[in-house]
C-alpha positions as CSV (number, residue, x, y, z in Angstrom):
1,M,0.0,0.0,0.0
2,T,2.7,2.4,1.0
3,S,4.9,1.5,-2.0
4,A,2.0,1.8,-4.4
5,T,1.1,5.2,-2.9
6,A,4.7,6.4,-3.2
7,A,4.8,5.2,-6.8
8,S,1.7,7.2,-7.7
9,L,3.2,10.4,-6.3
10,P,5.1,12.6,-8.8
11,S,8.8,13.0,-8.3
12,P,10.2,16.5,-7.7
13,T,10.8,18.2,-11.0
14,P,14.3,19.7,-11.6
15,L,14.4,23.4,-12.1
16,R,16.1,23.0,-15.5
17,A,13.3,20.7,-16.7
18,D,10.6,23.2,-15.6
19,A,12.5,26.1,-17.1
20,S,12.8,24.4,-20.4
21,V,9.1,23.8,-20.7
22,I,8.2,27.3,-19.5
23,G,10.7,28.8,-22.0
24,L,9.5,26.8,-25.0
25,V,5.9,27.4,-24.2
26,G,6.6,31.1,-23.7
27,I,8.3,31.7,-27.0
28,A,5.4,29.9,-28.8
29,H,2.9,32.1,-26.9
30,L,4.9,35.2,-27.9
31,I,4.4,34.3,-31.6
32,S,0.7,33.7,-31.0
33,H,0.2,37.2,-29.5
34,Y,2.6,38.7,-32.1
35,S,0.5,37.3,-34.9
36,Q,-2.7,38.8,-33.4
37,L,-1.2,42.2,-34.2
38,L,0.2,41.5,-37.7
39,L,-2.3,43.9,-39.3
40,A,-3.3,46.4,-36.7
41,P,0.0,48.4,-36.6
42,L,-0.1,48.5,-40.4
43,F,-3.6,49.9,-40.7
44,P,-2.4,53.3,-42.0
45,W,-0.7,51.5,-44.9
46,L,-3.5,49.1,-45.5
47,K,-6.1,51.8,-45.4
48,D,-4.4,53.6,-48.3
49,E,-3.4,50.5,-50.2
50,F,-6.9,48.9,-50.2
51,Q,-9.0,52.1,-49.9
52,V,-11.0,51.0,-46.9
53,G,-11.8,52.5,-43.5
54,Y,-11.0,51.6,-39.9
55,T,-14.3,49.7,-39.6
56,E,-13.4,47.4,-42.6
57,L,-9.9,46.9,-41.2
58,G,-11.3,46.2,-37.8
59,F,-13.6,43.6,-39.4
60,L,-10.5,41.7,-40.4
61,M,-9.7,41.3,-36.7
62,T,-13.3,40.2,-36.1
63,I,-12.8,37.5,-38.8
64,F,-9.5,36.4,-37.2
65,F,-11.0,36.1,-33.7
66,V,-14.3,34.5,-34.6
67,V,-12.4,31.7,-36.4
68,S,-9.9,31.5,-33.5
69,C,-12.7,31.2,-31.1
70,A,-14.3,28.3,-32.9
71,V,-10.9,26.5,-33.3
72,Q,-10.0,27.2,-29.7
73,A,-13.2,25.7,-28.3
74,G,-12.7,22.5,-30.4
75,S,-8.9,22.2,-30.2
76,G,-9.1,21.6,-26.4
77,F,-10.7,18.3,-27.1
78,V,-8.1,17.5,-29.7
79,V,-5.3,18.4,-27.3
80,D,-6.7,16.2,-24.6
81,R,-7.0,13.3,-27.1
82,F,-3.8,13.5,-29.1
83,G,-1.5,15.6,-26.9
84,P,-0.4,19.3,-27.3
85,R,2.9,18.9,-29.2
86,P,1.7,18.2,-32.8
87,I,-1.1,20.8,-32.4
88,L,1.4,23.4,-31.3
89,F,3.6,22.8,-34.3
90,A,0.6,23.0,-36.7
91,G,-0.5,26.3,-35.2
92,L,2.9,27.9,-35.6
93,A,3.1,26.8,-39.2
94,L,-0.3,28.2,-40.1
95,L,0.6,31.6,-38.5
96,G,3.7,31.7,-40.6
97,L,1.8,30.8,-43.8
98,A,-0.8,33.5,-43.0
99,A,1.9,36.2,-42.6
100,F,3.3,35.3,-46.1
101,G,-0.3,35.3,-47.4
102,F,-1.0,38.8,-46.0
103,A,2.2,40.0,-47.7
104,A,1.1,38.7,-51.1
105,S,-2.5,40.0,-50.8
106,T,-3.7,42.2,-53.6
107,S,-7.3,42.7,-52.4
108,Y,-9.3,43.1,-49.3
109,A,-10.9,39.7,-49.9
110,M,-7.4,38.1,-49.8
111,L,-6.7,39.8,-46.5
112,A,-10.0,38.4,-45.2
113,G,-9.1,34.9,-46.5
114,F,-5.7,34.8,-44.8
115,S,-7.3,36.2,-41.6
116,V,-9.3,33.0,-41.5
117,L,-6.0,31.0,-41.9
118,A,-4.3,33.0,-39.1
119,G,-7.3,32.5,-36.9
120,I,-7.1,28.7,-37.3
121,G,-3.4,28.8,-36.3
122,N,-4.0,31.1,-33.3
123,G,-6.9,29.0,-31.9
124,V,-4.7,26.2,-30.6
125,F,-2.4,28.0,-28.3
126,H,-4.2,28.4,-25.0
127,P,-5.3,24.8,-24.7
128,V,-1.9,23.6,-25.8
129,D,0.1,26.0,-23.5
130,Y,-1.9,25.4,-20.3
131,T,-2.0,21.7,-20.8
132,L,1.8,21.7,-21.1
133,L,2.3,24.0,-18.1
134,N,-0.2,22.3,-15.8
135,R,1.1,18.8,-16.5
136,R,4.8,19.4,-16.9
137,V,5.6,22.2,-14.4
138,S,5.8,21.4,-10.7
139,A,3.1,23.0,-8.5
140,P,5.4,25.4,-6.6
141,R,6.6,27.0,-9.8
142,L,3.2,27.2,-11.5
143,G,2.5,30.8,-10.5
144,H,5.8,31.8,-12.0
145,A,5.1,29.7,-15.1
146,Y,1.8,31.7,-15.6
147,S,3.7,34.9,-15.0
148,V,6.3,34.0,-17.8
149,H,3.5,32.9,-20.0
150,G,1.7,36.2,-19.6
151,I,5.0,38.2,-20.0
152,T,5.9,36.5,-23.3
153,G,2.4,37.2,-24.6
154,S,2.7,40.9,-23.7
155,L,6.2,41.0,-25.3
156,G,4.7,39.5,-28.4
157,W,2.1,42.3,-28.6
158,A,4.9,44.8,-27.9
159,L,7.2,43.3,-30.5
160,A,4.6,43.5,-33.3
161,P,4.4,47.3,-33.7
162,A,8.0,47.8,-32.6
163,M,9.2,45.5,-35.4
164,L,6.6,45.9,-38.2
165,V,6.2,49.7,-38.2
166,P,9.9,50.5,-38.6
167,I,10.3,47.9,-41.4
168,A,7.2,49.2,-43.1
169,I,8.6,52.8,-42.9
170,A,12.0,51.7,-44.2
171,T,10.8,49.4,-46.9
172,S,7.1,48.5,-47.3
173,W,4.3,46.9,-45.4
174,R,4.7,43.7,-47.5
175,V,8.3,43.3,-46.5
176,A,7.3,43.7,-42.8
177,L,4.8,40.9,-43.1
178,V,7.4,38.6,-44.9
179,C,9.7,39.2,-41.9
180,A,6.9,38.2,-39.6
181,G,6.4,34.9,-41.4
182,V,10.1,34.2,-41.2
183,L,10.0,34.8,-37.4
184,S,7.1,32.4,-37.0
185,F,9.0,29.6,-38.9
186,S,12.2,30.3,-37.0
187,V,10.4,29.7,-33.7
188,L,8.9,26.5,-35.1
189,L,12.3,25.2,-35.9
190,V,13.5,25.9,-32.3
191,L,10.5,24.0,-31.0
192,L,11.1,21.1,-33.4
193,F,14.7,20.7,-32.2
194,S,13.6,20.8,-28.6
195,R,10.5,18.7,-29.0
196,R,11.5,16.2,-26.3
197,H,10.7,18.8,-23.6
198,L,7.2,19.1,-24.9
199,A,6.3,15.4,-24.7
200,L,3.7,14.5,-22.1
201,P,3.6,11.2,-20.2
202,P,0.3,9.4,-20.4
203,L,-2.3,10.2,-17.8
204,P,-2.5,7.7,-15.0
205,A,-4.8,4.8,-15.7
206,P,-6.2,3.9,-12.2
207,A,-9.2,6.2,-12.5
208,A,-10.2,4.5,-15.7
209,K,-10.0,1.0,-14.1
210,G,-11.4,1.7,-10.7
211,A,-14.2,4.1,-11.7
212,T,-15.6,2.7,-14.9
213,S,-19.1,3.3,-13.6
214,A,-18.3,7.0,-13.1
215,A,-16.9,7.6,-16.5
216,P,-20.3,7.7,-18.4
217,A,-21.6,10.0,-15.7
218,Q,-18.8,12.4,-16.1
219,G,-18.3,12.3,-19.9
220,S,-16.2,14.5,-22.1
221,F,-18.7,17.4,-21.7
222,A,-19.3,17.2,-17.9
223,F,-17.1,20.3,-17.3
224,L,-19.7,22.4,-19.2
225,R,-22.1,21.9,-16.2
226,I,-19.6,23.7,-13.8
227,P,-20.9,27.3,-13.3
228,A,-17.4,28.6,-12.5
229,V,-16.2,27.6,-16.0
230,W,-18.8,29.9,-17.5
231,M,-18.0,32.7,-15.1
232,C,-14.4,32.4,-16.2
233,F,-15.6,32.5,-19.8
234,A,-17.4,35.8,-19.1
235,F,-14.4,37.3,-17.4
236,F,-12.2,36.5,-20.3
237,F,-14.7,38.0,-22.7
238,F,-14.6,41.3,-21.0
239,Y,-10.8,41.1,-20.6
240,A,-10.5,40.6,-24.4
241,V,-12.8,43.6,-25.1
242,A,-10.6,45.8,-22.9
243,L,-7.4,44.4,-24.4
244,N,-8.6,45.0,-28.0
245,V,-9.4,48.6,-27.3
246,V,-5.9,49.1,-26.0
247,Q,-4.3,47.4,-28.9
248,A,-6.3,48.8,-31.8
249,F,-8.1,52.0,-30.8
250,A,-7.0,53.6,-27.6
251,P,-3.6,54.9,-29.0
252,E,-5.3,56.6,-31.9
253,A,-8.0,58.0,-29.7
254,S,-5.4,59.4,-27.3
255,R,-3.4,60.8,-30.2
256,Q,-6.5,62.7,-31.4
257,L,-7.5,63.9,-28.0
258,H,-4.1,65.1,-26.7
259,A,-2.3,66.1,-30.0
260,V,0.3,63.3,-29.6
261,P,2.8,63.1,-32.5
262,V,2.3,60.0,-34.7
263,A,5.7,58.6,-33.7
264,L,4.9,59.0,-30.0
265,A,1.4,57.5,-30.4
266,A,2.9,54.5,-32.0
267,M,4.9,53.9,-28.9
268,C,1.9,53.8,-26.6
269,L,1.0,50.1,-27.3
270,T,4.7,49.0,-27.0
271,V,5.0,50.9,-23.7
272,Y,1.8,49.4,-22.4
273,M,2.8,45.8,-23.2
274,V,6.4,46.2,-21.8
275,A,5.0,47.7,-18.6
276,S,2.4,44.9,-18.5
277,A,5.2,42.4,-18.7
278,G,6.8,44.1,-15.7
279,G,3.6,44.0,-13.8
280,M,3.3,40.3,-14.4
281,V,6.7,39.7,-12.8
282,L,5.3,41.2,-9.6
283,G,2.0,39.4,-10.2
284,G,3.7,36.1,-10.3
285,F,4.9,36.5,-6.7
286,L,1.6,37.8,-5.5
287,A,-0.1,34.8,-7.1
288,A,1.9,32.4,-4.8
289,D,-1.2,32.6,-2.5
290,P,-4.1,31.5,-4.7
291,S,-6.7,32.6,-2.1
292,R,-6.1,36.3,-2.9
293,C,-6.2,36.1,-6.7
294,E,-9.6,37.8,-7.0
295,R,-8.4,40.8,-4.8
296,I,-5.3,41.2,-6.9
297,V,-7.4,41.2,-10.1
298,G,-9.7,43.8,-8.5
299,V,-6.9,46.2,-7.5
300,G,-5.0,45.8,-10.8
301,F,-7.9,46.6,-13.1
302,G,-9.4,49.2,-10.7
303,L,-6.2,51.2,-11.0
304,A,-6.1,50.6,-14.8
305,A,-9.6,51.9,-15.1
306,C,-8.7,55.1,-13.3
307,V,-5.9,55.8,-15.8
308,A,-8.3,55.2,-18.7
309,V,-10.6,57.8,-17.2
310,V,-7.7,60.3,-16.9
311,L,-6.9,59.8,-20.5
312,A,-10.5,60.3,-21.5
313,L,-11.4,63.4,-19.4
314,A,-8.2,65.1,-18.3
315,H,-5.8,67.1,-20.4
316,P,-2.3,65.7,-20.0
317,P,0.5,66.9,-22.2
318,G,1.1,64.7,-25.2
319,A,4.5,63.6,-24.0
320,L,2.8,62.2,-20.8
321,V,0.4,60.0,-22.7
322,P,2.8,57.0,-23.3
323,V,3.7,57.2,-19.6
324,L,0.0,56.8,-18.7
325,F,-0.3,53.9,-21.0
326,G,2.7,52.4,-19.2
327,V,1.0,52.8,-15.8
328,M,-2.2,51.3,-17.1
329,G,-0.3,48.3,-18.5
330,F,1.6,47.7,-15.3
331,C,-1.6,47.7,-13.3
332,A,-3.3,45.3,-15.7
333,G,-0.2,43.1,-15.8
334,I,-0.2,42.6,-12.0
335,A,-3.6,40.9,-12.4
336,G,-2.3,38.5,-15.2
337,P,-1.1,35.5,-13.2
338,S,-4.0,35.7,-10.8
339,R,-6.3,35.8,-13.8
340,D,-5.0,32.4,-15.0
341,L,-5.3,31.0,-11.4
342,L,-9.0,31.8,-11.5
343,V,-9.3,29.2,-14.4
344,K,-7.0,26.6,-12.8
345,R,-9.0,26.6,-9.6
346,S,-12.2,25.9,-11.6
347,T,-10.7,23.1,-13.7
348,P,-11.5,19.5,-13.0
349,E,-8.6,17.0,-13.2
350,G,-8.0,15.6,-16.7
351,S,-10.0,18.3,-18.5
352,T,-7.4,21.0,-18.8
353,G,-7.4,21.3,-22.6
354,R,-11.2,21.3,-22.8
355,V,-11.7,23.9,-20.0
356,Y,-9.0,26.2,-21.2
357,G,-10.3,25.9,-24.8
358,I,-13.8,26.9,-23.8
359,V,-12.8,29.6,-21.3
360,Y,-10.2,31.2,-23.5
361,S,-12.6,31.2,-26.5
362,G,-14.1,34.1,-24.6
363,L,-10.9,36.0,-25.4
364,D,-11.5,35.5,-29.1
365,I,-15.2,36.4,-29.0
366,G,-14.4,39.6,-27.1
367,Q,-11.7,40.6,-29.5
368,A,-14.0,39.7,-32.4
369,L,-16.9,41.9,-31.2
370,S,-14.9,44.8,-29.8
371,P,-13.8,46.3,-33.1
372,L,-17.4,46.4,-34.4
373,L,-18.2,48.9,-31.6
374,F,-15.0,50.8,-31.0
375,G,-14.0,51.0,-34.6
376,V,-17.3,52.8,-35.3
377,L,-16.7,55.2,-32.4
378,L,-13.3,56.0,-33.8
379,D,-14.6,56.6,-37.3
380,Q,-17.2,58.9,-35.8
381,G,-14.5,60.9,-33.9
382,R,-15.9,60.0,-30.5
383,F,-12.4,59.7,-29.0
384,S,-13.3,60.2,-25.3
385,A,-16.1,57.6,-25.6
386,V,-13.4,55.0,-26.7
387,L,-11.4,55.6,-23.6
388,L,-14.4,55.8,-21.2
389,G,-15.7,52.6,-22.7
390,L,-12.3,51.0,-21.9
391,A,-12.7,52.2,-18.3
392,V,-16.2,50.7,-18.0
393,V,-15.1,47.3,-19.3
394,Q,-12.1,47.3,-16.9
395,G,-14.6,47.9,-14.1
396,V,-16.8,45.0,-15.2
397,L,-13.7,42.8,-15.0
398,I,-13.5,43.4,-11.2
399,A,-17.1,42.3,-10.7
400,S,-16.5,39.3,-12.9
401,A,-13.5,38.1,-11.0
402,F,-15.4,38.2,-7.6
403,N,-18.4,36.5,-9.3
404,V,-16.1,33.6,-10.2
405,R,-15.1,33.2,-6.5
406,R,-18.7,33.4,-5.4
407,V,-19.9,30.7,-7.8
408,R,-16.9,28.5,-7.0
409,R,-17.6,28.8,-3.2
410,T,-21.3,28.1,-3.7
411,A,-20.4,24.9,-5.6
412,V,-18.0,23.8,-2.8
413,I,-20.6,24.4,-0.1
414,A,-23.2,22.5,-2.2
């Protein structure tokens, strides 16, 4: 009995093994987030090239995230069935092909078609990433793993405008997108050479043998009956709306409101994402105590909402606007690791890919719908409304986080 119990317990994971998994998953996540912003930084060039407005360009992001949402919800089941590694490789390859396709596009319809391809590639990452982290990284380092995962995502968002805009200015927007495709395939090669770190051992079999009668009762879709899963879904929906506003519309709205030079306005998103990464470093330590994750989310997004209100209603000098974006990003970043713990604490054993696939599809739905509202506001010149809308959504995030805790505690008591 004692030996069997000891054999079933996982052995301590060496730091180097954990670090390898965290690093490889992190650079893949960087490419996922980088690819989400392949087009947005190039909107000024695409607007002139294809003679379309911000609403039409925003609809390309809607296409991307609608497709990504559908793929993400389904890919969680595929990841649980076949393992995350081949799915990860396929996603990176599709993102690289989509970047090359964008570069070769000669019509708006071609951009829309390759947005579909990019959405398919992007849809696999969260089920893959969290399955790898939750099953390969030891529990004491999981908060830091989530922190690194969030940091690399933010750096991917920061890298996109920082890399694509200068290349487009120096050469052309097509060359910038070719370089993006090369970057995606370069990371794919790194992961292929290091693929042994991404292999998962099979799940333990005793549950299948000893609880055969419980298997039909649980089923593959049993997790859908857990209210906390849907509360997490709602939280990530609103998180994505806020994030999309920051990525695609808030810098331009701030530029128009505060007479920020174009070059300085282009820095706002990069400053936000780099500061967000810094906030996630602190957030990784704060998340060491999972019991306070809702409070951390509330404080982080509460402060971020205050900054958004300042940008909407106050009159800061143009040079201060990127600094305010940095403060807002740092506050939102602090909440990042605790945000991911909200999902883990609501996930039943053995359903990681499925739960994260469904919950994180809320990200894609939010980013798909957000441009339809905020793109119209920007086209109408309602710049303050864009930033006030951002503050309202950030406020809703606070209520959503505490609602997740309330539903989870109710389920435990029941």
